[in-house]
ROZA-794387 format. One record per residue (C-alpha): residue number from 1; residue in three letters; x, y, z. Coordinates in Angstrom, 3 decimals. Example, Ala and Ser with C-alpha at 12.3 -4.5 7.8 and 13.67 -1.06 7.14 Angstrom:
(site 1 "ALA" (12.300 -4.500 7.800));
(site 2 "SER" (13.670 -1.060 7.140));
This chain:
(site 1 "UNK" (27.634 -17.819 160.575));
(site 2 "UNK" (26.735 -14.408 159.965));
(site 3 "UNK" (22.877 -13.507 158.438));
(site 4 "UNK" (22.328 -12.458 155.384));
(site 5 "UNK" (20.343 -9.769 153.661));
(site 6 "UNK" (17.861 -12.440 151.620));
(site 7 "UNK" (18.026 -15.291 154.395));
(site 8 "UNK" (14.570 -16.360 153.921));
(site 9 "UNK" (14.075 -15.625 150.423));
(site 10 "UNK" (13.024 -18.733 148.380));
(site 11 "UNK" (13.885 -18.112 144.663));
(site 12 "UNK" (12.708 -20.640 141.831));
(site 13 "UNK" (15.385 -20.499 138.771));
(site 14 "UNK" (14.181 -21.503 135.464));
(site 15 "UNK" (15.916 -20.999 132.335));
(site 16 "UNK" (19.871 -21.869 131.160));
(site 17 "UNK" (23.164 -20.142 130.193));
(site 18 "UNK" (24.005 -16.740 131.533));
(site 19 "UNK" (21.638 -13.766 132.087));
(site 20 "UNK" (18.809 -15.411 134.270));
(site 21 "UNK" (21.341 -17.920 136.405));
(site 22 "UNK" (23.572 -15.190 136.936));
(site 23 "UNK" (20.743 -12.798 138.700));
(site 24 "UNK" (19.822 -15.782 140.860));
(site 25 "UNK" (23.675 -16.555 141.897));
(site 26 "UNK" (23.315 -12.829 143.209));
(site 27 "UNK" (20.590 -13.397 145.213));
(site 28 "UNK" (22.189 -16.787 146.274));
(site 29 "UNK" (25.438 -15.297 147.312));
(site 30 "UNK" (23.284 -13.062 149.739));
(site 31 "UNK" (21.510 -15.564 151.157));
(site 32 "UNK" (18.375 -16.230 149.173));
(site 33 "UNK" (17.400 -20.278 148.719));
(site 34 "UNK" (17.645 -21.030 145.003));
(site 35 "UNK" (16.545 -23.922 143.611));
(site 36 "UNK" (17.598 -24.198 140.038));
(site 37 "UNK" (15.454 -26.373 137.684));
(site 38 "UNK" (17.693 -28.356 134.885));
(site 39 "UNK" (16.850 -30.491 132.280));
(site 40 "UNK" (18.182 -33.823 132.039));
(site 41 "UNK" (20.823 -32.844 130.099));
(site 42 "UNK" (21.538 -30.040 132.519));
(site 43 "UNK" (22.475 -26.300 131.892));
(site 44 "UNK" (24.789 -26.296 129.032));
(site 45 "UNK" (27.593 -23.990 131.093));
(site 46 "UNK" (27.945 -27.131 132.719));
(site 47 "UNK" (30.641 -28.432 129.854));
(site 48 "UNK" (31.179 -24.482 128.331));
(site 49 "UNK" (34.826 -23.740 128.591));
(site 50 "UNK" (37.742 -25.291 130.862));
(site 51 "UNK" (36.202 -28.827 132.214));
(site 52 "UNK" (37.838 -30.495 134.910));
(site 53 "UNK" (36.552 -34.133 135.635));
(site 54 "UNK" (33.099 -33.559 133.468));
(site 55 "UNK" (32.126 -30.045 134.722));
(site 56 "UNK" (33.384 -27.058 133.877));
(site 57 "UNK" (35.448 -24.457 136.137));
(site 58 "UNK" (32.732 -21.526 135.184));
(site 59 "UNK" (29.573 -23.948 136.743));
(site 60 "UNK" (31.406 -23.862 140.026));
(site 61 "UNK" (31.057 -20.250 140.146));
(site 62 "UNK" (28.211 -19.770 138.438));
(site 63 "UNK" (25.957 -22.383 140.263));
(site 64 "UNK" (27.170 -21.627 143.917));
(site 65 "UNK" (24.779 -21.816 147.022));
(site 66 "UNK" (22.163 -23.335 144.495));
(site 67 "UNK" (20.227 -26.504 144.961));
(site 68 "UNK" (19.925 -28.481 141.676));
(site 69 "UNK" (16.618 -30.153 140.725));
(site 70 "UNK" (16.299 -31.691 137.482));
(site 71 "UNK" (12.671 -31.622 136.198));
(site 72 "UNK" (11.793 -32.575 132.722));
(site 73 "UNK" (9.412 -29.659 131.386));
(site 74 "UNK" (8.304 -31.794 128.317));
(site 75 "UNK" (6.286 -33.824 130.672));
(site 76 "UNK" (2.831 -32.783 131.887));
(site 77 "UNK" (3.695 -34.056 135.644));
(site 78 "UNK" (6.936 -31.817 135.356));
(site 79 "UNK" (5.229 -28.673 134.642));
(site 80 "UNK" (2.727 -29.469 137.164));
(site 81 "UNK" (5.722 -29.846 139.684));
(site 82 "UNK" (7.157 -26.503 138.484));
(site 83 "UNK" (3.609 -24.916 139.511));
(site 84 "UNK" (3.640 -26.348 143.008));
(site 85 "UNK" (7.322 -25.541 143.676));
(site 86 "UNK" (6.660 -21.691 142.644));
(site 87 "UNK" (3.661 -21.728 144.761));
(site 88 "UNK" (6.201 -22.361 147.691));
(site 89 "UNK" (8.629 -19.553 146.331));
(site 90 "UNK" (8.988 -15.958 146.736));
(site 91 "UNK" (10.646 -15.094 143.221));
(site 92 "UNK" (10.540 -17.095 140.056));
(site 93 "UNK" (13.264 -15.966 137.265));
(site 94 "UNK" (13.111 -17.447 133.934));
(site 95 "UNK" (14.987 -16.423 130.412));
(site 96 "UNK" (13.107 -18.434 128.057));
(site 97 "UNK" (12.352 -17.220 124.367));
(site 98 "UNK" (8.713 -14.822 125.357));
(site 99 "UNK" (5.706 -16.919 125.060));
(site 100 "UNK" (7.601 -20.273 126.024));
(site 101 "UNK" (6.256 -20.128 129.740));
(site 102 "UNK" (2.623 -19.452 128.934));
(site 103 "UNK" (2.841 -22.201 126.598));
(site 104 "UNK" (3.629 -24.585 129.075));
(site 105 "UNK" (0.802 -23.219 131.382));
(site 106 "UNK" (3.410 -21.449 133.606));
(site 107 "UNK" (3.407 -17.698 132.896));
(site 108 "UNK" (2.848 -15.280 135.197));
(site 109 "UNK" (-1.021 -15.071 134.995));
(site 110 "UNK" (-1.028 -18.830 135.289));
(site 111 "UNK" (0.919 -18.698 138.306));
(site 112 "UNK" (-0.678 -15.574 140.244));
(site 113 "UNK" (-3.904 -16.777 140.441));
(site 114 "UNK" (-2.496 -19.376 143.289));
(site 115 "UNK" (0.179 -17.419 144.319));
(site 116 "UNK" (-0.305 -13.574 144.242));
(site 117 "UNK" (2.775 -12.747 146.060));
(site 118 "UNK" (4.985 -13.908 143.535));
(site 119 "UNK" (7.541 -11.789 142.127));
(site 120 "UNK" (8.182 -12.841 138.414));
(site 121 "UNK" (11.471 -11.802 136.470));
(site 122 "UNK" (11.729 -12.403 132.938));
(site 123 "UNK" (15.062 -11.952 131.153));
(site 124 "UNK" (15.055 -11.995 127.130));
(site 125 "UNK" (16.967 -10.647 124.338));
(site 126 "UNK" (14.419 -8.050 123.312));
(site 127 "UNK" (11.875 -8.064 126.195));
(site 128 "UNK" (8.480 -9.491 126.307));
(site 129 "UNK" (6.168 -6.797 124.043));
(site 130 "UNK" (7.507 -4.788 121.057));
(site 131 "UNK" (8.067 -5.610 117.283));
(site 132 "UNK" (11.221 -7.715 118.108));
(site 133 "UNK" (10.020 -9.534 121.305));
(site 134 "UNK" (9.976 -12.877 119.537));
(site 135 "UNK" (13.236 -12.905 118.266));
(site 136 "UNK" (16.012 -14.949 119.957));
(site 137 "UNK" (18.972 -12.785 121.523));
(site 138 "UNK" (22.282 -13.737 123.356));
(site 139 "UNK" (24.521 -11.427 124.749));
(site 140 "UNK" (26.536 -10.763 121.528));
(site 141 "UNK" (23.628 -9.831 119.538));
(site 142 "UNK" (22.454 -7.622 122.543));
(site 143 "UNK" (25.908 -5.923 122.446));
(site 144 "UNK" (25.438 -5.133 119.043));
(site 145 "UNK" (21.941 -4.066 118.801));
(site 146 "UNK" (21.889 -2.367 122.032));
(site 147 "UNK" (24.981 0.333 120.540));
(site 148 "UNK" (27.642 -0.981 122.713));
(site 149 "UNK" (29.713 -2.752 119.849));
(site 150 "UNK" (29.450 0.721 117.844));
(site 151 "UNK" (31.992 2.172 120.447));
(site 152 "UNK" (34.237 -0.570 121.017));
(site 153 "UNK" (37.647 -1.092 118.995));
(site 154 "UNK" (39.735 0.952 117.064));
(site 155 "UNK" (37.799 3.187 114.489));
(site 156 "UNK" (39.676 1.553 111.352));
(site 157 "UNK" (38.980 -2.032 112.693));
(site 158 "UNK" (35.591 -4.038 112.636));
(site 159 "UNK" (33.806 -3.428 116.072));
(site 160 "UNK" (35.068 -5.492 118.850));
(site 161 "UNK" (33.533 -7.158 121.769));
(site 162 "UNK" (34.979 -7.860 125.352));
(site 163 "UNK" (36.131 -11.454 125.852));
(site 164 "UNK" (33.080 -11.690 128.119));
(site 165 "UNK" (29.495 -11.591 128.095));
(site 166 "UNK" (28.688 -8.421 129.144));
(site 167 "UNK" (25.311 -7.960 127.855));
(site 168 "UNK" (24.067 -11.342 129.948));
(site 169 "UNK" (25.769 -10.087 133.140));
(site 170 "UNK" (24.276 -6.558 132.661));
(site 171 "UNK" (20.859 -8.057 132.324));
(site 172 "UNK" (21.490 -10.319 135.402));
(site 173 "UNK" (22.406 -7.156 137.766));
(site 174 "UNK" (19.445 -5.533 136.350));
(site 175 "UNK" (17.131 -8.476 136.952));
(site 176 "UNK" (18.513 -8.874 140.459));
(site 177 "UNK" (17.814 -5.293 140.957));
(site 178 "UNK" (14.528 -5.230 140.225));
(site 179 "UNK" (13.706 -8.629 142.365));
(site 180 "UNK" (15.050 -6.679 145.339));
(site 181 "UNK" (12.757 -3.621 144.483));
(site 182 "UNK" (9.720 -5.628 143.999));
(site 183 "UNK" (10.113 -7.699 146.827));
(site 184 "UNK" (10.888 -4.540 148.982));
(site 185 "UNK" (7.759 -3.007 147.976));
(site 186 "UNK" (5.639 -6.212 148.134));
(site 187 "UNK" (6.984 -6.734 152.017));
(site 188 "UNK" (7.814 -3.174 153.215));
(site 189 "UNK" (5.185 -0.880 151.445));
(site 190 "UNK" (1.930 -3.651 151.516));
(site 191 "UNK" (2.304 -4.521 147.843));
(site 192 "UNK" (1.850 -7.726 146.115));
(site 193 "UNK" (3.889 -9.964 143.534));
(site 194 "UNK" (4.488 -8.343 140.039));
(site 195 "UNK" (6.368 -8.638 136.989));
(site 196 "UNK" (9.612 -7.950 136.137));
(site 197 "UNK" (10.687 -7.411 132.308));
(site 198 "UNK" (14.333 -7.071 131.587));
(site 199 "UNK" (15.758 -7.341 128.093));
(site 200 "UNK" (19.218 -7.803 127.453));
(site 201 "UNK" (19.253 -4.803 124.680));
(site 202 "UNK" (17.924 -2.472 127.172));
(site 203 "UNK" (20.304 -3.334 129.826));
(site 204 "UNK" (22.989 -2.240 127.181));
(site 205 "UNK" (21.007 1.004 126.285));
(site 206 "UNK" (20.844 1.776 130.240));
(site 207 "UNK" (24.821 2.233 130.350));
(site 208 "UNK" (25.206 4.273 127.418));
(site 209 "UNK" (26.010 7.303 129.351));
(site 210 "UNK" (25.297 10.517 127.227));
(site 211 "UNK" (25.503 8.909 123.778));
(site 212 "UNK" (21.639 8.944 123.277));
(site 213 "UNK" (21.012 12.885 123.906));
(site 214 "UNK" (24.182 13.208 121.653));
(site 215 "UNK" (22.928 11.579 118.878));
(site 216 "UNK" (19.564 13.285 119.171));
(site 217 "UNK" (21.888 16.529 118.656));
(site 218 "UNK" (23.360 14.943 115.579));
(site 219 "UNK" (26.834 13.832 117.336));
(site 220 "UNK" (27.133 10.024 117.165));
(site 221 "UNK" (29.795 8.696 119.460));
(site 222 "UNK" (32.113 6.174 117.406));
(site 223 "UNK" (34.923 3.823 118.396));
(site 224 "UNK" (37.911 5.485 119.777));
(site 225 "UNK" (40.257 2.467 120.435));
(site 226 "UNK" (42.067 2.908 124.002));
(site 227 "UNK" (40.631 6.341 124.970));
(site 228 "UNK" (37.255 7.900 125.589));
(site 229 "UNK" (35.945 10.274 123.761));
(site 230 "UNK" (36.066 13.822 124.837));
(site 231 "UNK" (37.624 13.075 128.112));
(site 232 "UNK" (41.712 13.864 128.287));
(site 233 "UNK" (43.956 12.174 129.173));
(site 234 "UNK" (42.522 9.150 129.773));
(site 235 "UNK" (44.596 6.528 127.889));
(site 236 "UNK" (46.601 3.022 127.657));
(site 237 "UNK" (50.160 3.747 127.565));
(site 238 "UNK" (53.210 1.657 126.718));
(site 239 "UNK" (56.103 0.655 129.351));
(site 240 "UNK" (59.976 -0.447 129.157));
(site 241 "UNK" (58.947 -3.392 130.270));
(site 242 "UNK" (56.543 -4.454 127.375));
(site 243 "UNK" (53.331 -4.116 129.610));
(site 244 "UNK" (50.451 -1.303 129.353));
(site 245 "UNK" (49.474 0.816 131.818));
(site 246 "UNK" (46.004 3.128 132.137));
(site 247 "UNK" (46.456 6.556 133.397));
(site 248 "UNK" (43.195 8.779 133.754));
(site 249 "UNK" (43.781 12.385 134.765));
(site 250 "UNK" (41.250 14.342 133.243));
(site 251 "UNK" (40.008 16.709 136.278));
(site 252 "UNK" (42.015 19.863 136.912));
(site 253 "UNK" (43.866 18.748 139.900));
(site 254 "UNK" (44.954 15.438 138.605));
(site 255 "UNK" (45.978 16.660 135.401));
(site 256 "UNK" (48.696 19.297 136.642));
(site 257 "UNK" (50.030 16.429 139.065));
(site 258 "UNK" (50.411 14.112 136.005));
(site 259 "UNK" (52.582 17.092 134.397));
(site 260 "UNK" (54.812 17.529 137.222));
(site 261 "UNK" (55.035 14.048 137.710));
(site 262 "UNK" (56.238 13.435 133.998));
(site 263 "UNK" (58.155 16.823 134.156));
(site 264 "UNK" (56.163 18.797 131.780));
(site 265 "UNK" (55.699 22.067 133.511));
(site 266 "UNK" (55.424 23.661 129.763));
(site 267 "UNK" (51.837 21.526 129.573));
(site 268 "UNK" (50.793 21.826 133.270));
(site 269 "UNK" (48.621 25.493 132.938));
(site 270 "UNK" (46.554 23.839 130.141));
(site 271 "UNK" (43.451 24.421 131.793));
(site 272 "UNK" (40.127 22.871 130.842));
(site 273 "UNK" (38.954 19.682 129.341));
(site 274 "UNK" (38.169 21.021 126.137));
(site 275 "UNK" (41.535 22.508 125.666));
(site 276 "UNK" (43.186 19.424 126.404));
(site 277 "UNK" (40.435 17.535 124.002));
(site 278 "UNK" (41.879 19.918 121.322));
(site 279 "UNK" (45.660 18.983 121.998));
(site 280 "UNK" (44.933 15.141 122.411));
(site 281 "UNK" (47.687 13.754 120.507));
(site 282 "UNK" (50.382 16.075 121.744));
(site 283 "UNK" (49.270 15.392 125.493));
(site 284 "UNK" (49.391 11.575 124.847));
(site 285 "UNK" (52.533 11.594 122.880));
(site 286 "UNK" (54.115 13.485 126.070));
(site 287 "UNK" (52.582 11.027 128.569));
(site 288 "UNK" (53.912 7.873 126.325));
(site 289 "UNK" (57.678 9.449 125.835));
(site 290 "UNK" (57.830 9.219 129.613));
(site 291 "UNK" (55.978 5.962 130.336));
(site 292 "UNK" (58.422 4.443 127.266));
(site 293 "UNK" (61.340 4.837 129.609));
(site 294 "UNK" (59.949 3.108 132.700));
(site 295 "UNK" (58.516 -0.046 133.829));
(site 296 "UNK" (55.141 -0.565 134.530));
(site 297 "UNK" (55.787 -1.107 138.273));
(site 298 "UNK" (57.830 2.538 138.444));
(site 299 "UNK" (55.241 4.329 136.721));
(site 300 "UNK" (52.601 2.887 139.157));
(site 301 "UNK" (54.538 3.921 142.002));
(site 302 "UNK" (55.550 7.223 140.923));
(site 303 "UNK" (52.196 8.452 139.740));
(site 304 "UNK" (50.395 6.803 142.877));
(site 305 "UNK" (52.841 9.026 145.349));
(site 306 "UNK" (51.804 11.974 142.800));
(site 307 "UNK" (47.986 11.096 143.906));
(site 308 "UNK" (47.494 10.630 139.769));
(site 309 "UNK" (44.967 7.728 139.037));
(site 310 "UNK" (46.934 4.763 137.245));
(site 311 "UNK" (47.150 0.888 137.079));
(site 312 "UNK" (48.633 -1.620 135.041));
(site 313 "UNK" (46.442 -3.947 132.756));
(site 314 "UNK" (46.123 -7.261 134.311));
(site 315 "UNK" (45.012 -10.414 133.212));
(site 316 "UNK" (43.495 -13.065 134.969));
(site 317 "UNK" (46.882 -14.699 136.303));
(site 318 "UNK" (47.545 -11.439 137.661));
(site 319 "UNK" (44.068 -11.040 139.362));
(site 320 "UNK" (44.770 -14.371 141.359));
(site 321 "UNK" (47.908 -12.808 143.257));
(site 322 "UNK" (46.634 -9.613 143.385));
(site 323 "UNK" (47.145 -7.947 147.155));
(site 324 "UNK" (44.147 -5.408 147.031));
(site 325 "UNK" (41.737 -8.508 145.859));
(site 326 "UNK" (43.093 -10.483 148.421));
(site 327 "UNK" (42.739 -8.178 151.447));
(site 328 "UNK" (39.446 -7.286 150.211));
(site 329 "UNK" (38.169 -11.143 150.379));
(site 330 "UNK" (37.456 -11.265 146.638));
(site 331 "UNK" (39.065 -14.299 145.891));
(site 332 "UNK" (37.177 -17.290 147.702));
(site 333 "UNK" (38.368 -20.789 147.913));
(site 334 "UNK" (35.886 -23.556 147.583));
(site 335 "UNK" (36.689 -27.511 147.566));
(site 336 "UNK" (35.766 -29.468 144.357));
(site 337 "UNK" (36.257 -33.242 144.852));
(site 338 "UNK" (39.015 -32.651 147.497));
(site 339 "UNK" (41.078 -29.787 145.341));
(site 340 "UNK" (40.805 -25.906 146.083));
(site 341 "UNK" (39.644 -24.019 143.450));
(site 342 "UNK" (39.490 -20.029 143.604));
(site 343 "UNK" (36.308 -18.313 142.491));
(site 344 "UNK" (35.634 -14.399 142.651));
(site 345 "UNK" (33.609 -13.164 145.297));
(site 346 "UNK" (30.358 -11.055 144.654));
(site 347 "UNK" (30.154 -7.203 144.962));
(site 348 "UNK" (28.690 -5.342 146.532));
(site 349 "UNK" (30.461 -5.495 150.201));
(site 350 "UNK" (27.998 -5.251 152.886));
(site 351 "UNK" (29.759 -4.736 156.484));
(site 352 "UNK" (26.833 -5.753 158.498));
(site 353 "UNK" (25.399 -8.614 156.221));
(site 354 "UNK" (27.967 -9.963 153.578));
(site 355 "UNK" (27.564 -12.328 151.051));
(site 356 "UNK" (29.292 -15.853 150.901));
(site 357 "UNK" (29.905 -18.667 149.263));
(site 358 "UNK" (28.674 -21.773 151.099));
(site 359 "UNK" (29.201 -24.552 148.506));
(site 360 "UNK" (30.582 -24.364 144.642));
(site 361 "UNK" (28.163 -25.374 142.187));
(site 362 "UNK" (27.289 -29.272 142.154));
(site 363 "UNK" (26.315 -32.368 140.387));
(site 364 "UNK" (23.341 -32.430 138.207));
(site 365 "UNK" (19.959 -33.415 140.014));
(site 366 "UNK" (22.046 -33.311 143.540));
(site 367 "UNK" (19.207 -31.954 145.546));
(site 368 "UNK" (15.967 -33.300 143.532));
(site 369 "UNK" (14.746 -35.461 146.516));
(site 370 "UNK" (15.575 -33.552 148.740));
(site 371 "UNK" (13.880 -30.337 147.675));
(site 372 "UNK" (10.686 -32.264 146.713));
(site 373 "UNK" (10.743 -33.898 150.163));
(site 374 "UNK" (11.031 -30.133 151.759));
(site 375 "UNK" (9.269 -27.892 149.773));
(site 376 "UNK" (6.220 -30.570 148.327));
(site 377 "UNK" (6.357 -33.189 151.408));
(site 378 "UNK" (6.630 -35.666 148.746));
(site 379 "UNK" (7.407 -39.424 149.974));
(site 380 "UNK" (10.206 -41.197 148.462));
(site 381 "UNK" (7.834 -43.917 146.852));
(site 382 "UNK" (6.423 -41.159 144.949));
(site 383 "UNK" (9.171 -39.541 144.060));
(site 384 "UNK" (10.907 -43.007 142.874));
(site 385 "UNK" (7.708 -42.990 140.622));
(site 386 "UNK" (8.577 -39.811 138.891));
(site 387 "UNK" (12.233 -41.173 138.457));
(site 388 "UNK" (11.043 -44.227 137.069));
(site 389 "UNK" (8.683 -42.244 134.445));
(site 390 "UNK" (11.489 -39.821 133.588));
(site 391 "UNK" (9.677 -36.747 134.773));
(site 392 "UNK" (12.913 -36.402 136.985));
(site 393 "UNK" (16.352 -37.445 137.685));
(site 394 "UNK" (18.484 -37.560 140.661));
């Protein structure tokens, strides 16, 4: 098997649900040895959404390549085990409410005294400092407070949300990026470990493009339905077969090619995005008049030939059969209890050291004994004693 960029990096994952675990999933996909510490009841995502044979399909993707260790952090002995495991790790990821790790004696200062090279990544709703640090924060709340929901949906309806946890995923990506940067600084530039503070709300704010500087000048972007404010044409259009296609032709050359493709030479000479914004309704109706008489496949084919960006709105069933995703290796197949399951690969693509899924998320505590033997050189009788006292589980 080819090597991966994070081979040899040891990661200890604490916490549950999505943001912190997603950061660890990305690291594991690209080679890191991730030990996921779970409570006796397991991470709740094990039983969320579609469940098959007692385990969610989501878990098979989110917990891929991770080793599951069950340690009860309510026990002093459990916290001591985590401290020992941290001492054998390069990275610790946690996403508890601020102050929780300090209460357990597992905060950055507690661990760095004996592990100065430890990269300590913290993910929370509002960050570790500030007047709102103590507030619990799920992705839904972060998307609202961070401004994303204010521009999502139609102006005459309540603010909408995407039916996925964008706030968590964005925070996880920011955490993974911060970890990789901290490891580079430590190993390539002679630094030491440092603490990475990722807030879900700040991860949202980071991707708001020009919204904040515009607001500073008195212009507040609002919900715009299927369009994007100030960029025309870029919209969703109906088709003859009841589907929807997205067409984005907001550059000069793309716009001219689109007008030629839909046989509207009278509009082809409309130059400059500001001029198109002023006539947005007219342009959208001209495009929709053309798309309504054609199937989605025909629209995409014609516009592809014209070199105009366009594509159909696909659901997850479509993605399973998408030839581009198949050709790019974005649909991986794993075996779960003798049955094949398709899960998405993780971007980006590295041509020299690509990531890969080695195994899907497995049983709760499947690696407890293995990890304690390997990392802490514990013997079976000591492990058995911890099991008997309820400190760990297999």
